[in-house]
C-alpha positions in Angstrom: -2.5 105.1 74.3 -5.7 106.2 76.1 -5.7 107.6 79.6 -7.1 104.3 81.1 -4.5 102.2 79.5 -1.7 104.6 80.5 -2.8 104.5 84.1 -2.9 100.8 84.1 0.6 100.6 82.6 1.9 103.0 85.3 0.2 101.0 88.0 1.8 97.7 86.8 5.2 99.3 86.5 4.9 100.6 90.1 4.0 97.1 91.2 7.3 95.8 89.9 5.9 94.2 86.7 9.0 94.0 84.5 7.0 93.2 81.4 5.0 96.4 81.9 8.1 98.5 82.1 9.6 96.7 79.0 6.3 97.7 77.2 6.8 101.3 78.4 10.3 101.4 77.1 9.3 99.9 73.8 6.5 102.5 73.4 8.7 105.5 74.1 12.2 104.5 73.1 12.0 106.1 69.7 10.9 109.5 70.8 13.5 109.5 73.6 16.3 108.3 71.3 15.4 110.9 68.6 15.4 113.8 71.1 18.7 112.8 72.7 20.3 112.2 69.3 19.2 115.7 68.2 20.2 117.4 71.4 23.7 116.2 72.2 27.0 116.7 70.4 28.7 113.4 71.1 26.7 110.8 69.1 28.7 108.0 70.7 26.9 108.6 74.0 23.3 108.8 72.7 22.5 105.3 73.6 24.0 105.7 77.1 22.0 108.9 77.7 18.8 107.2 76.4 19.3 104.4 78.9 19.9 107.0 81.6 16.5 108.6 80.7 14.7 105.3 81.3 16.6 104.6 84.5 15.3 107.9 85.8 11.8 107.1 84.5 11.8 103.8 86.4 13.1 105.6 89.5 10.6 108.4 89.2 7.4 106.4 88.5 6.4 106.1 92.2 6.3 109.9 92.4 4.6 110.5 89.1 1.3 112.1 89.9 -0.3 112.3 86.5 -0.5 116.1 86.4 0.8 115.9 82.8 0.7 113.2 80.2 3.2 110.3 80.6 4.8 111.2 77.3 5.3 114.8 78.4 6.8 113.7 81.7 9.2 111.4 79.8 10.1 114.2 77.4 10.9 116.4 80.4 13.2 113.8 81.9 14.9 113.4 78.5 15.3 117.1 78.2 16.8 117.4 81.7 19.3 114.6 80.9 20.3 116.3 77.7 20.6 119.7 79.3 22.9 118.3 82.0 25.1 116.7 79.3 25.2 120.0 77.3 26.3 121.8 80.5 29.1 119.3 81.0 30.2 119.8 77.4 29.8 123.6 77.4 33.5 124.3 77.7 34.2 122.1 74.7 31.5 123.6 72.5 31.6 126.7 70.3 28.5 128.4 71.6 27.6 131.8 70.2 27.0 134.4 72.9 23.5 135.9 73.2 22.8 138.4 76.0 19.1 138.2 76.6 19.2 141.6 78.4 20.2 143.3 75.2 17.7 141.7 72.9 16.0 145.0 71.9 19.4 146.5 70.9 20.4 143.6 68.6 20.2 144.4 64.9 17.3 142.8 63.1 17.6 141.0 59.9 14.8 141.3 57.4 14.7 137.8 55.9 11.3 137.8 54.3 12.3 135.5 51.4 11.2 132.0 52.3 14.5 130.8 51.0 16.3 132.8 53.7 14.3 131.6 56.6 15.2 128.9 59.1 11.8 127.2 58.7 12.7 126.5 55.1 15.9 124.7 56.2 14.0 122.5 58.6 11.9 121.2 55.7 14.8 120.5 53.4 16.3 117.0 53.8 19.5 118.2 52.1 20.0 120.9 54.7 19.4 118.7 57.8 23.1 118.2 58.5 23.6 122.0 58.2 20.8 122.7 60.6 22.2 120.2 63.1 25.7 121.8 62.9 24.2 125.3 63.5 22.0 124.1 66.3 25.1 122.7 68.0 26.4 126.2 68.3 23.4 127.6 70.0 23.0 127.9 73.8 21.3 124.7 75.1 18.0 126.3 75.9 17.7 127.7 72.3 18.8 124.5 70.7 16.2 122.6 72.8 13.3 125.0 72.0 14.0 124.9 68.2 14.4 121.1 68.4 11.1 120.6 70.2 9.2 123.1 68.1 10.4 122.2 64.6 11.8 118.7 64.8 9.4 117.3 67.4 6.6 119.5 66.2 5.4 120.4 69.7 3.1 123.2 70.7 4.0 126.2 72.9 2.1 124.6 75.7 3.9 121.3 75.4 7.3 122.9 75.3 6.4 125.0 78.3 5.4 121.9 80.3 8.7 120.1 79.3 11.0 123.0 80.0 8.9 124.4 82.9 8.5 127.8 81.3 5.5 130.2 80.9 4.1 130.3 77.4 5.3 133.9 77.0 8.8 132.9 77.8 8.6 130.0 75.3 7.6 132.4 72.6 10.4 134.8 73.5 13.0 132.1 73.5 11.8 130.7 70.2 11.9 134.2 68.6 15.4 134.8 69.9 16.6 131.3 68.8 15.2 131.8 65.3 16.9 135.2 65.1 20.2 133.7 66.2 19.8 130.9 63.6 19.1 133.5 60.9 22.2 135.4 61.9 24.3 132.2 61.4 22.7 131.4 58.1 23.6 134.9 56.8 27.1 134.8 58.3 27.9 131.5 56.6 26.3 132.6 53.3 23.8 129.7 53.4 20.9 131.9 52.6 22.1 132.4 49.0 22.0 128.6 48.4 18.7 128.3 50.1 17.2 131.2 48.1 18.4 129.6 44.9 16.8 126.3 45.8 13.6 127.9 46.9 13.4 129.9 43.6 14.0 126.7 41.6 11.2 124.9 43.4 8.8 127.8 42.9 9.6 127.8 39.2 8.9 124.1 38.8 5.3 123.5 37.5 
C-alpha cells in the first residue's frame, strides 16, 4: 500500500467507516496472526489475542500520528499484546535464566559449522517444531527478537521501532538470544543431527 492510500484508509477508519476498518483488518490479519501464533505458548488463545490486537488498533487510530508506517505500528501493538500475555504466563513457563549483567563472563561456544548454527535450523522445515519449542523457553524479549529477525525477516531498524529499542540494543539482544539458542541446541544434542543433515546436503550434487 502506498503512503497516499494508507493515509486515506486511516482517515476513513477515523471517520467511522466500518468497511475501511474491515479492509484494514483484512490487509493485516495474516501478519498479526502469524506473529501472535509464533510468540505465545497457548495456541488456543491465538485468535483471541489477534482480535485484541485489532481492538487496540481501532481504539488507537485517532492517536496514530504517522511517525512510523502503519504496518510497523500494528506490529508494535501485536508485540505488546504478546509480551503482556507472556508476562502473565511466565510463572507457568520453563524459561532459561540469562543475566545480562554477566554476559561477558558467560562461556562462548565456537559453533562455526553451519550445521551447528541456529540460522540453519530456521531454514529447515523439519526443524521448525524444534525451533518453536526452544524459543518458548527463552525470555520473552529474546524470543521476540529472534522471531522478528528470522521468521518475520525484519531489519534492525524495524525491530527497534517495534520494540522501542536503540539499534545497538537490538544487536546486543539478538547476539545474546542466538547464543542462548546455541546453548540449548548443544545441551539437547541437536547440533549432531543438524550437522549430519548439513553435511548430507553439501555432498548432494
